[in-house]
N, C-alpha and C positions, 0 to 999 in steps of 0.2 A: 625696344623695351628692355629694361634691365631685369636679369633673372634674380628673383628674390633669394636664391641660395647663396648670393654673394654676401648676405648679412650673417652667414654662418662661418666661423673660422675655418681656414683652409685645413688645418690638422683634423678638425672634427669632421669635415667632409671626406677626408681621405683616410680616416680611421686611425690616425696617429696622435690624437688629442690626449694630453697628459693632465689637463685641468689646472696647470700652473699658470698663475697670472702675475705673481710677484716673486721677489727674490726668496731664497731659502729661509726656513724658520718662520714663515707667515702663520699667523694664528689669529683668525678673526675674532675680535672681542664680542662676547655674547651680549645680548640686550638684557640689562639688569632689570629687576623688578623695581617698582616705584620707591620702595624703602631704601634700596641701595642707591638710587639716583639722589634721594633726599640727603642720604648720608654723605655722598660725594660733594653735593652742593654745600653742605655744612663745613666740609674740610677745605674747600678752595674758594677763592674770591669769585665774584661774578665776572665772567670772562669779558663780556662786552664793556663793562665799566672799567675793567683793568686795562683793556686796549685803549680806551679813551683817556683814562687818567695818565697813562704813560706816553700818550701821543705817538703811538706806533705809526710808522710810515709803511706804505705797501712797497714791496720789491718790484723792480722793473721787469717787464716781460722779456724773456730771452728765448732762444730757440736752439734745438739740436735736431733738426728735421732728419728723420730716418727715411732715406729714399727707397729702401727695400720694402717698405710697407705697401700692401695692396691699396690702390685708390679706387674708391667706388662712391657713387652719389648716394645722397639720402633718398628716401622713397619719394619726396617731393621735388627732388632734383638737386643739382649742384648749388651749394651755398645756401641751402634752405633747411637748416635744422629746425626742430620744433621745441627745443628746450635743452636742459642739461641733466646729466646724471652724475651725482656725487658719490665718489669712491674713497676708500682709505686703504693703505697698503697692508694693514694687519700684521706688520712686522716691526717691533720696537727696536730691533737690532740692525736695521738696514739704513742706508742713507739714500738721498734722492738720486745720486749718481749710480749707486748700486742698482736701484730699481730700474733706471733708464737702461743701463747696460744689460741687465737681465732680460728686459722686455725686447731690446733690439736683437737679442739672440733667439728669443723664443716667440717672436711675433706671430708665427703661424698658429699658435695657441690662442693668443689674445694680444691686443694692444689698445692704448688709449690715446687721447690727444695731448695731454699735458700732465705734469707732476708739479705739486706745490709743497713747499715746506716753510720753515720759519724765515728763510732768507731768499727763497728762489721761486719764480714761476717760470717753468721751462716747458715750452711747447715742442713736441716731437713729431707731430703730424698735423697737416693743414686742417683747420676746423671747418673748411668748406666741404670736406669729404667725411664719410662715416668711418667708424672704427669697430673693432671686435672687442667690446668690453662688458656687455651685460645681457647676452642673449639676443637672438635674431630680431626680436621686436623692437627692443631699445636700440640696437645697433642701426636700424633703418631710420631712426628719428632724431637721436640726441648727440650733442657734444658731451664727451665724457673725460673726466680727469681724476687723478689720485691725490689724496692728501697723505703725505709721509708721516708716520708716527714719531712722536718725540717722547722723551723720558722725564721732562720737567714741565711744570705748569706754565712757566714763563715761555718756554719754547712752543708749547701747545697754543698759547694765546697768540703768539706772533704768527704761527702757521695759520691759525683761524682768520686772522686779519687779512693775510694774503688770499686765503681760500674764499672768503666772502667777497673780496675785491674782484678776484678773477671770475667769480659767478656773475656778479653785477656787470662786469666788463663784457662777458659773452652775451648776456641778455640784451645789453644796450647795443652791442655791435650788430645783432641780427634784428633789432627793433622788436624784441619780444617782451611782453609784460611779465611781472613777477606773479606767478600763480602756482601755489604749492599743490602737488599731486598726492601728498602723503595720506590724506584721509579719504579721498574720493577717486583716486586713479585718473584724474584729469588735471592738466596743467602744464607748466613749463619747467618747474623745478622738481626733480625726482631724486630721491635717494636710491641706492641699490636696493635697499629694503622695499621701497614702493614698487620698483620694477618687478621684484619677486612676487609681491602680493597681487599686483593688478595686471601685469603683462605676461609674466612667466618667462620660461627659457632660461631661468637662473634661480638660485636658492639663497643667495647672499643677502645679508641684512645690514652691511656697512652703509654709512659711517655711524649709525645710531649708537651702537655699543661703545665705540671709541669716544664719541662725544660725551656719553653718560659717565664714562670713567673719570672724566675731569669735571663732573658736576655740571655739564653743559648739555642743553637740550637742542633738538632740531629747531624748535620754534624760535629759540633765542638766536640761533644762526640766521634764520630767515629774517628776523628783525634787523640784524647787522647788514645782511645783503640789501635789504630795502633802503637802509640809510645810505649805503654807498652808492646804490643805483640812483637815488634821488639827488645825491651830492655830485654826481658826474657832471661835467660841464654841459650846460644847456645853450642851445642856439638863441641868438638875440633877434627879435623882430625889429627891423630898421624902419619899415613903413607898412601901413595897412589901410588901403583906401578902396572905396566902392568903385566898380566899373562905371564909367561915365556913359557908356552905350550898352544896349542889350547885346550880350554875347553868349553864344552856345558853343559847347565842345563835346567831343566824345572820347572814349578810351582809346589811346594809341598803343600804350605798352602796359598791359595788366600785370605781366610776370614780374614779381619782385617789388611791386608797388602796393602801397596801403593808403586808405583814407584815414585821416586823423581828426580828432576834435579840435586841434589847433595845429599850425605848422609843426612838422615833426621836430622833436627835441627842443621845443620851446616850452615855456611854463604851462603846465596843465594839459599837455598833449597826451592823448590816449587813443589807442587804436579803435576805430569804428568798424571797419570791414576791409577785407582785401579789395583792392580796386576792381578785380575781376567780377565782383558782384554787380558792377554797373556797366559791364560791357554791353554795347548796343543801346544804351539809354542816352537820351538827350539831356545834357548837363548844362543848366543855366548857371553861368559864372556870376557870382555876386560881388566878391571882393578879391583883391590881389595883395599879397603880403610878400615883402622882401626880407629875408633873413641873411645872416652872415654866410650861410651855406647855399642859398638859392632863392628861387621864386615859387610861391605857393598860390593856388586858387581855392577860394571857398565856393562851393557849388550847391545847387538845389535841383531836385527832380520832381516834376509835377507840383511845384510849389512848396515842397518840403525840403528844408535845409539839411544836407547830409553831412558835410565836413570839408576838410582841406586835402588837396592832392597836389603833388609836385607838378610844376608846369610842363616838364619834359615828358610826363606820362600821358598827356592829353593832347588832342588836336582841336584847335579852334576852327569850327566850320561855318560860323555865321556871326557877322557884325553888319549893321546897316550899310556900311560903306561898300559891301560886296554886291548890293542890289544894283540893277540897271533899270533905266527907264524904258517904258513901252507905251504903245497906243494901239491896243487891239480890242476888237469887239468879240465878246463871247456870251454863250447862253448856258444855263445850268442843265446838266444831264444826270447828276447825282444829287438830288435835293437833300439827302440825309448827310452829305459830306459836311464836316466841321469847318467852321471859319475860326481863324486865330489872329491875335494882335501881331504875331511874328510868324515867319515861315518855318515853324518848328511844331511838331506834335508834342504839346505840352499842356496838360489839363488846366494848369494854372493861368494860361493865357488864351483859353478857348472862349470865343465870343458867342457861338451858337451854331446854326447850320444854314444851308442854302435854301431851305424849303420856301422861304418868303420871297425868293427871287426867281422862281421858275417862270419861264417864258418872258423874262425881261431881258433887254439888251444891257449887258454889263460892260464896263470899260476896264481893261487891264492897263494900269499905269506904272506898275513896277513888276519885275520878274527876277528870279534867281534860281539857280540849280544847286541843291544841296544834297550831298551824298547820293547823287544820281537821280534825284527827284526834282522836277521843275515845279516851281511855285509861282502863283500870280497874286499880286495885290489888286483887288478889283473895287470899282466904284459903281454905285447905282445913282447916276446923276452926280450930285455933290456928296452923296452919302458914302462914307467909307465902309464897305462891307467887311473887309479884312483880307487876310492871306488864306488861300486855298490851293490845294494841289491842282495842277493844271489838268490832270486826268478827269476832274469833276466837271470840267467845262467843255463846250464844243463851239465850233464856228457856225453851226447850223442855226438858222433863225426859225424857231418853231412858231406855230400859231399862238397868238396871245389870248389868254383867258380873260374875258371881260367880266363875267360873273359865273358863279357855280353855286346853285341853290337847290334846296329840297323842293319837291313839288308842293304847291300851296294846298292842294286837295288830292284825295285819292283819285288816280287817273289810270285808265287802261286803254291800251291801243292794240292794233294788230297790223301785220305786215301789209303794206300797200304796194310797194315797189321792191321786189326782192332782187331783180336783175341788176347787177353792177353795184350792189350794196353789200357791206360787211358789218359785222359786229366787232367793236374794238375794245381793248382794255381801258383806254382813255380816248377821248375824241381824236379821230384821225387828224394828224398834222401837229398835235401837241406832243410834248416830251413823254416818251415811254409808250407811244401808241403801237400796239401789236394786234394783229388779226386774231379774234377768238374763233369765229366761224362765219361762213357765208350767211347772210340774213335769211336766205331761203330755208335754212335749217329750222326756222321758227315760224314758217308759214302755217297758219291755222291755229297758232297758240295765242293765249291771252297774255299780253305783255303789260306787267304792272310798272308804270313809270315812277322811278324813285327820285331822280334829280334831273335838273335842267342846267345845261352849261352853254354859255354863249362864247364863241371864239371869234377871231377876226374873219373866219370863213363861214360861220353860220351857227345854228342852234342844234344841240345834241341832247339826247335823252339817255339816261342810264335806266336800264330796266331789269326786272326779275320775272321768273316764271315759277309758279308754285313755291314761292318763297326763296328761291335760289337766285342770287344776283348773277346776271349773265355778262353784261357789258354795256357799251354805248353805241347808239345808232343815230344816224342822221335823222333829224325831225321830218325831213321831206319824204323819207322812206316808209313812214308809218302813218296810220290813220287813228286818231284818238276817237274811241267809240263810247267812252264813259267818263263823265265827271259828275259829281253830285248835283251840279246845276241843271243837268239834263232830266232829272227826275220830275214827275208830276204828282200832285196830291190825289188821293182817292179816298173813298169811304164805302167799302164793299164787304159784305159778309161772306166768309168762305169756310169750308170744311176740308179736312185732310182727305185726299183721294189716294195719294201715293206716299204712305208713311215712311218708306225708305229713302225718299228723295232728300237730298242734302240741303242744308241751310247754310248761307254764307253771310259774312258781314257786308258784302257788296254784291251787286247783281251780276257777278262774274263767276264762272266755274274755276276757282283757284284754290288748290288744296291748302295754301297757307292761310286762307281766310275762312275755311270751312268751320262751322260751329257745331255741327251734329246733323241729326235728321229729324223728321216730323213725327216719329213714332209716339211720343208722349202727348201729342196734341190731337190724337184720334178722338172723334166724336165731340170735339170742343168747338164752339162757334168762335172763329177768329175774324179779325178785322184787317182789311187791306188799307193802309194809309199812305202808301207811296207805290207808284208803278213806273215801269220804263220798258221800252222795247229796244233790245240790243241785238244787232245782227240777226234780226227776224224772230227773236225769242222774247216773249213777254214775261217780265218778272214782276213779282209782288213783294213789297216789304210788309210783313205781317206783325200784328200785335195780338197778344193774348190778354185782354184787359189793358193794364198799364205795362205789362211786360213786353219788351221789344224782342220778338223772336228772331228776326233777320230776313234776308232775301231768299225767295224760293222761285223756282219756275212756275208760271201760272198754271201749267198743266198738272201740277202736283196738288192743287186744291180745286174745289168745286163749290158751286152755290148750294148743292144738295148734300145733306149729311148721309152718305151711302153706307150700306152695310159693309163690314170689313170681312175679308176671307179668313176662315179658320183652317180649312184644308180643301184640297181639290185633287181627287185621286181616281185612277182607272178601276173599274169594277167589271165583273162578268155576271149579268143578270138580265132577266126579261120580266115584263109586266104588261098589264092591260089597264086602260083607263078605269078609274073608280068614280071620280067626280069631274064632270066637264063644264059645269055651269060657271061662267066667268073665269074659266081657266084658259091660259094661252101658252103657246110655245114661243120662247124668247131667244133672241140671237146670242145673248150672253146671260150669265147668272143674274137673275132679277135683283134689282135694287143695289147693284154694285157699280163701281166707277167705270164709265165707258159709254159709248153710244149704243143703246139697247133698242132693238125694234121687235115689234110683234111679227112672228113668222106666220102663225095660223092659229085659229081656235083649236084647242085640244079636242074638241068634239069631232073634228074631222077624222079622228083616228079611233073613234069608239069601236070597241070589239076587236081591234087589230093587236097582233103581237108586236110589242114595242121593245127593241133591245136597249138596255141601259148601258151606256158606254162609260160614263164618269159620274162620280158623286161629289158634290161640292157643299161644304158646310159653311155658312156665314154667321155673323152675329144676328142675322134676321131669320134664319131658317135653314132647311135642308132641300137641295135641289138635284135633279138628275138631268144629264144630257142623254137624249134618246135618238134612235134611228129606226126607220121603217123600210123593210125591203132593201137594206144596204145603204139608204140615203140618211145622212145625218140631218136631223130636223132642227134641234136646238135644245133649250133648257125649259124644264117644267118643274112646278112645285112637287116635291116627293109625295105630299099627302094626296095628290090627285091620281096616283097610280097604286095598283095592287100588284106586288111582285108575285109571279108564280114560279119563278126559278131564280135561285141565287147559289152559285157554286159553292159558297162557303157553308150553307146550311142544308141544301137539298140533296147532297150526294153522300153516299157511304161506301166504305171499302168492302169488296167481296172477292171471292176467288172461285170462279165457276168455269167449268168447261162447256163450250157451246159449239154447235155447228149451224150452218146456214139452212134455214127452212124455206126462205123466200129470197131467191137470188135477185129479185127486183127491189128488195128492201133498200132503203136509202140510209147512207151514213152521214152524220152531221158533226160539226165541231163541238156542239153542245147538245144537251138532250131536249132540243126544241125544234119543231118542224118549221124551219125558217129558211127559205131558198138561198139567201145570200151566204148561209154557212154550210150549204150542202157540199160534201166531199166526194160523193160518188155512190155506187151501189155495191151490194154484196156479191155480185155475179162472179167476180174473180176469186172469191173465197169459198166457192162451192166445194164441198167435200174436204174443206180444210178445218182442222180442229183449232178453235180459237179460245182465247181466255177472256172472261169478263172480270175486270178488276174493280169497276165502280158501278154503283146502281143508283138511280134516281127515280122517284115517283112524282111525275109532273102531271097535274090536272087529271088524275085518275089512271094514268098510263105509266107502265114500268119501262124504263130505259136502261140499257147497259152500255158501258164503254168497253170496247173490244181491243184485244191486242193479238197480233199475229206474231208469236214469239215474244220478242221484247219491243216490237214496234206497235205504237198506238195507231189504230186505223180509224177510230171515230165512234160516235154514239149512234145506236139504233134501237128501235122498239123491240120489246120481248116477243111480240107476235112474229117477227122475222127470224126467230131462232128456235132451235130445238135442243 
């Protein structure tokens, strides 16, 4: 890689730079204001018209190559300048030879490519290399040359004629367009003034001031350059014909080559892009043109015509004559692979893809290897499928698909034979089949069948579980347990018994078809109009008038409109029977859903202490679960008992010191004389000072809850204490 410091003059790098570019007495002309330019124009003839009217000829190019000058490449490489920089010597008393001699001695400060005057165009350094003429940025990019000053208008006009010609010559030589950088800092034609304004590294303004001195403007000079550029000899097209066969090429030599709107140097030819822009692209050659200087190809990419390129810069990699015959059988393994009219990836000749040919035997009858890729031209019987990359086909004969269709009706199945069966991404034996899981992974699940496919080996089902598609299973490995045709009609009245039970669109527990629950249908008379028993479970399809509710398990509804629970909680209380006539003890809360049986008449327990274990409130009333002597009896109507103890209302807080008066006194869990809650006697607390922290008056007797230190030891009667 070239060091960018090479673009800085040697003397400047070494600290010996004097700043001299020209012979002695140089004095750069200032840029005059517009009034001075107009005055000069009034004083002198129009330069361009003067040149034409006098039919001035341009001087021949000559050379005095200075071998001592440092040779270095442009930033884009050898022979790749990006434009020109216009200089003038700023010394009216010097000659072209004086300038060349001075520069040849002081080249370490600066040097340019050429000098131009009224009768000479002298090159002193090869234009394929850079020079030190206008700061490091311009030095890396441009051909640079000096216009020698003259003292008469005629000499000035003659020098301008040569100067414009040489500018056009350099641009034409390097296939560069005319594009002024004076107003925007972008282009191929730069004055030293433009370099100072836009690139930096220098402060000179030539040749603008010198031009203006003679009533001449930079724009007029650019017009003259353009005329000479256009007038330079153009190549002639000898023939221009379309390619007779489909032909493709790619870039062989991008460096130094350009794509043109017409063969280079022929009429109307303009630069399109560097050829490197199309490296790696497939170029379809459309036409071939022969000129006096060579052969050119017009090309397109993906159906879009781009331009013309020299034949030596590209490599033709396909014509039909390169194909060879074949007779092979292949099957599709990449259904999304594109098919083409020719063995080239080109969107303009794309036919479609291989998806319509999966699992079909195709015949390869042509083949070709292009740029390392093998292509096949395939047939489906007599149908020409097109060209495809060989990697999209295989020699394996997959099972053929005879049909693939959605299930005609909602269908559910479950696993029948898990052993030896798998779930597949597609039916096993067809293209792309891979194992998802052993079928045993889904034993006990409800499989919703989505699609049915028949292959040459059998019938397969695609299934989902809870709305998630799983894969394909052999039809013989599953058992279909539901289709709508299995339902039977019914006409039964029912009420909600289990309001939280789910409703489904179909009689299967499948989260993807769940509609909600039965809560809003409490205490409403519903109608069963369809029923079915699946895997031992009876299901009902319910209606609320004309509203279709959905499918529920039959256990969620009942012929009876039961009371609904409000709460059911544990309590600590005791009671005795109050009303026993027609009162019974029940196995569950009366008039709620479930099998309820009479345990015994409540009268059997008249006068007995009954412990209340739970309290249940329903939409029909209040009920207690009771026990006697530690045995749970069942549920009774709360109105049939009178509570004599309820820990929430019978107790109060106290703080008393007590001692045992009766060591045979009994301790209980609650202030009730009930053997099942007996904790022991007071004998082991004789002579111990105890604390009473709670008091209860139960059926005319006073009870205290005792603590020994911080430990609760139980309840006892006041009569046992002192």
